[in-house]
N, C-alpha and C positions, 0 to 999 in steps of 0.2 A: 672634949671628945670630938667635936666637929672638926677641929684643927687636925687632930690625929688622923681622922678618916680622910681628910683632904690630902694630908701628907702621904698616906698610904696609896691613895689614888694616883698622886703625881709620880711616886716611885714606880708603881705598876705600869703606868702609861709610858714612862721613860724606858723601862725595860722592854716593853712591847715595841716601841719605836726603834730602839737600838737593835732589836731582833729583825726588824724590817729593813735595816740598812743593807744596801747592796754590798756584796763582797768586793774587796779591793784586790785587783790583779796587777802583778808586775808585768813588764814587757815580755820577759821570758815565759811567764805563765800564759800570756795571750798567744805567744808564738806556738807553744806546745799544744794548746787547745785547738788552734787553727790547723796545725799540721795533723792533728788527730781526727778532726771532724770535717775537713775540707773535702767536698765531693769530687772536685776535679782531681785532687791528689789521690783520692781513693781509686778513681778510674785509671789514673796513670799507674798506680801500684798493681792494679789488676792486669793492665796491659803488659807490665813487666813479667808478672806471673805467667801470662799467656805466652809471651815470647820464650820463656824457659821451657814450657811444655812443647812448643813448636820445635825448639832445639832438640829435645829428646825424640820427638817424632821423626825429625830428619835423620838422626843417628840410627834409628831403627831400620832405615833403608839399607844399611850395610849388612844387616843380618838376614838369614834365610827366612822366608815367609811360609808359614804352614797354613793351608786352607782345606776345608772340607766342603764338598758339594754332593748333594744327593737329590733324588727325585723319584717320582712315580708317574707312570704313563698307562692309561687304559686305551687299548686298541680294539676297534670294532670287530675286525676279522682275524682269523688265524692266518698264518703264512705257510704256503705249500710250494715245494720245489717243482713238482709236476702238476700238470692239469688233469692227469688221469693215470690209471695203472700202466706201468711200463713193462714191455716184454723185451728182454735182452737176449740176443743169440749167444750160444755157447760154443766152445772150442774143445777139441780133444787132442791129446798128444800122439803124434804119429812117430813110431819108433824108426820106421824106415827113413823118413825125411828129417827126423830129429827136430820137428817143429810142430806148432799148433795149427790145426785146421778146423774150419767151421764144420759144425755138425749140420750138414745139409741133406735135404730130401733127394734120394737118388732115383733117376728114371730106371725102372727095371728092364727096359728094353735097350736103352742106349747106355745105361750105366753111367750117365752124366748127371750132375746136379741140376735140379729144376730151378730155373731162374724166374725172377719176377720181371715185370715189364721194364723196370729200370736196370735190369741186368744183375740185380743182387740175388744171390742164392737164397732159396727158401729154407729157413732153419728147420731141422728135424726136432730139435729140443730148444726150449727157451727158459730163461730165468725170469721169474715174475717179481717185480718191485711194486708193491701196492702203493697207491697214492697216499693212503693213510699213514704209511711208514715214513713218508717225507713231509708230513704236515705237522706244524709246530704251533702250540698254543701260546700266543703272545698277548692274550687279553690283558693280563696284569704284569707289568714290567717294573721292577724296582732296580735302582742303580745308585751308585755312590762312588766317590773317589776322594782320597786324601792326597793333596799335592804339595810338594816341597819345591820352592823356587829360590835359588841362590843367584843374585846378580854377580856377574863376573866383570863385565866392562859395559858401562852405560854411557860412554862418550864423555866421562867426567861430570855427568849431571849430579850424581850422588854427592861427590866431593864438593861441588859448587853449592848445592843446596844446604849441606852442613855448614859451610863457611857463611852462607847467607843467613842461616838461622842464628849462628853465633853473633854475627854483626847486628842482626835485628835485636837480639837480647841486649847487647851492649849499648846500642842506640837508645833503647827504651830505658836503660838504667840512667843514661845521661839526661834524657827527657824527664825522668822522674825527679832527678836532682834540680833540673831547671824549674820544674813546677813547684818544688819546695821553696826555691828562692823567690818565685813569684808570690807564693803565699806569705812568706815572711815579709816581703816588701809591702804587700797589701795590708798586713797586720800593723806594721810600723806606721804606715801612712794613717790608718784609722786611729791607732793609739795616740799618735802625736796630734792628730786633729782634735781628739777629746781633750788632751792636755792644753792645747792652744785655746779652745773655746772655753774651757774652765778658767784659764787665766784671764781671758777677755771678759768672762762673766764676773769674776772678782773685780776686774778693773772697772767694768760698767757699774757694778754695785758701789764701788768707791766714788765713782764720778757722780752718781745719783746722790750719794750722801753729801758730797761737796756742794752740789747745787741745792740740796735741801737745806743745808746749813746757811748757804747764801740767801736762799729764799726767806728763811726765818729772820735773818738779820735785816734784809731789805724791807720786810714788812714792819719790823720794829722802827727802822729809820723813817718809814713812811708815816707812822703814827707820831714820830717826833718832829716831823716836818723837814727832815734833811734829805729825803729822797722823793722822787716824783712817781706818779702813777705809771708813767711810761717805763721807768726802770723796773718797777714791780712786775708789770706785764711781760717785759722782756725776759726777766728771770723765770717767771712762771712758764712761759713758752719753752724756754730752754730745758726746764725741769721735766715738762711733759715729753719733750723729744727724747730726753735721756731715759725716761721710763719706757718709752716705746722701743728704744734701742736695746734696753735691758731685756725686754720681753722677747725680742728677736734673737738675742744671744741665748737666752734660756731655751727657746725652741730649737735653735741650732745645736745646742749642747745635748738636748734630749735625742735629737735625730742622730747625732754622731755616736752617742752611746748605743743606740739601736744598731747602727751600722757595724760598730765594733763587736757587739754581741752576735750579730749574724755571721760575721767572718770567723769568730771563735767557736761557732756552733752552740752558743748559749741561747736560751729563750729570748726572743726579740724584746719582750717587755721586762727583761731583767735589769737593764740599764746599769751595766757594770761600772764601778769606779776604778780608776787606775792609780798606781802608786806614785806616779810622777806629777799628779795634779798639784800645782802650786810649788813645784820643785824642779824647774827647768834649769839645767846647768850646762854651760858651754865654756870650754877652755879657750880663752882668747889668744893663747900663745900657740895653738895647734897650727902646724904648717902643712900645707897641701902640696904634695909632689907634683911637678909639672911634666916630668918625663917618666916613662915606664918601659920595662922590658916587654915588648909586645909579644915576643915568642912565649913568654911565661903567661901572659894574659890569654893568648890563644889556647894554651894548654889547660887553663883554669876555666874557660868558658864552656859549660856543658852544652849549650845550644849549638856552638860551633863544632864541638866534638861530634854531636849527633849528626850535624850536616855533613861533616867529613865522612862519617860512617855510611851515610846515605850514598855518597859517591862510590865507596867500596862495595856497597850492596849492588849498585848499578853495574859494576864490573862483574860481579858474580852472576847477575842476571844475564849478562851478555854471554857468559860461559855456558849457562843453561841453554840458551838459544843455540849456541854452537854445538852442543851435544846432540841436538836434533838432526845434525848433518853427519853424525858419526855412527859407526856400527854399534849395535847393542848385542851383547852376548850374555846368556843366562843358562845356568844348569837347572834342569827340571827333573824331578823324581816324583812318581805317583804310585799309589796302590789303588786299583779300581776293582769294584765288586758289582755283581749284577745278579738278578734273579728274574727269569731263568738265565742260565749261562751256557756257553758252547765250548767250554774248555775240555770237556771229556764227554762228547756227545751232548745232545740237548737234554738238560736236566732242570727241573723246576726247583732249584734251591740256590742259596747264595754261594758264590765262589769268586775268587779274585786272583789278581796277579800283580807283581811289581813291574814298573817300567821306568827307565832312566834315559834321559836324552839331553841334548844341547840345542838351545834356541838361538838362532842368529838372525838379526834383522839389520839389513843394510839399506838405507835410504838411497834411492836412485834418481828420481826426477819428480820434483814438486813445483815446477814452473817458477822457481826462484822464491817461493814462499818462505822457506826456512832461512834462506840467505838474507832476504829483506828483513825478516824478524830479527836476525842477528845484527844487521846494520842499524835498525831502529833502536835496539838495546844499547849499542855503542854510542849512538847519538844521545840517548838518555844519560849515559855516563858522562859525556862531554858537558851536557847541560849542568849536571850535578857539580862537576869540577868548577865550572864558571860561577855557579852559585856560591861555592865555598870561597872562591877568590873575591867575589863581591861582598860576601859577609865579612871577610877579614878587613877590607877597606872600611866598611861601615862601622865595624867594632873599633877600629883605630880612631875614627872620627868620634864615635860615642864616648870613648875613654877620654879624649881631649876635651870634649864638651862637658863631661861630668866633672873632670878635674877643674875646669874653668868655673863651672857653676859652684863647686864646693869652695873654691878660693874666693869667688865674689860674694858668696853667702857669708863667709867669715868677715870679709871687709865690710859688708853691709851691717853685720851685727856690731862690729866695733864702732861704726859710725852712729848707729842707733843708740849705743851706750853713751856716747858723748852727747848726742842730742837729748837723750833722756835726762842726763845730769843737768843740762842747761834748762830744760823744761821744768824740772823740779825746783831749781833755784828761782826761776822766773815766777813760778806759782807761789813759792814762799814769800818772795818780795811783794807780789801783787796782793797777797792776803794781808800782809802786815800794813801795806799802804792803804788798803780798804778800811782796815780797823782804825787807822790814824785819820781817815777821811781825806786823804790826798789822792786816792785812785777811785775811779767810778766802778760801778758794778759791771759795766760792759768790759772794762779792762780786766777785771777779775775773771769773767767768763771766758774772755779770749785766752787768758793764761791757763785756765782749766781745760779749755779745748785743746790748746797746744800740748798740755801735759797728757791728756787722753790720747792724742794722736801719737806722741812720742812713745808712750807705753805700748800702744797697739803695734806700732812698727817694730818695737824692740821684741815683742812676743813673736811676731811673724818672722823676724830675723832669726831668733833662736830656734824656732821650729824648722825654718828653712835650712839652718846649719845641720840639724839632726837628720832631716830627710836627705839632704845632699850627701852626707857622709854614708848613709845607708845605700843610696843609689850608686855612689862611687864604688863601694865594696861589691855591689851587684854586678856592675859592668866590668870590674876587674876580676870577677870570679872568685873573690875571697870571702864572700858572705858566709857566715856561720848559720847552718840550718839545723844543727843538732843531729847530723847524720854522720856516722863513722865512715872512715875510708873503706872499711870492709864492705859496708853496705853499698858503697858507690861502685 
């Protein structure tokens, strides 16, 4: 019964431990996770979305703008046309003269009009206009207007702004693709680092096992009197060093898994395992091209395309500055209302009217400010063109260096394969010689060290081939990022 309980406990623990095993991720899965969770790429995606909205905003400038303005004003005093009651002289029609004459006071003796000191006749009748009749209550004034503005000619500014918005959106699309490539390259580097350190961990473990077996044998030989204490101590020291190196590799492997998890957006403590652990494959017959169609490379490089678009954007900005020196013409229509209103006498109620007009603005003199702004924008365009030319030269150098690096990585891998085969044969011969007693423990440890170094160099060479190939595809602009051409 006790054995049965023990067996059940072992099975249960085995199932629990297997459940705790980290999930295994392929390179494509790591790329997909990183592209989905990378914050820099999220920012770039949002900038692309923002550029699309700005393009729509720029297009709206072609269309008429409809605005409403309204307000209320309180005035302390009323408004009056006269300061007092007004007396206006009157006239009567004279049939004899067929004209109007003032109704003046006539002197009964002279039968002449009575004149004022200034020579004005004294009117016999007057018309009274009371001050109150010409006084208006404007304590509370309400007003509003609906305005329609249709640009007709803005000096080419609207056209330039629309082209600039489209260029900005396209540039952000290229920058988004470039950011995707950067993420993929970072994932590949972290992925193959995990593969490399796992292979080196297995290698270090095998090296420790070799030294451990040698240590046991040398202790047996010491008891038999065919080995010295110095040889035993030498092997013990070597074994301790190997254990320390194994611990360092284990720490490095754990840190590399954390780095991969962070890039993929996984919990840092998840320590993901990768599918290529212990399965690094390199085709030794792969040939690396040494010459490339640089025009095709330039077309495929998203960073260069974005830089060229920045030069086009600088050209449109110069046109925007040029528009400031051109006449602006706009059609304006409005419907205005107010309370009180004066459309039909002074009435305290809302009333309104339509108005249509044309607004023309012609810049005359700004002390060279607008012209100098235009020249500065043209200078910015020249700088952008020079940056594009410089980038093309650097990309050509980058492609040649990446091709050389990939070619040299393959040569190094082939050399390490040959060196590894020699190291394995040397270790086999040394082990047999030690068993036969014709080779010392120091010779065996030297062969083991050479085997360890050859394996380590071979692992580094294989990883370098993988990363060199990825980097070459990146500089050529042919890297696959899982993004369709429509999205680009």
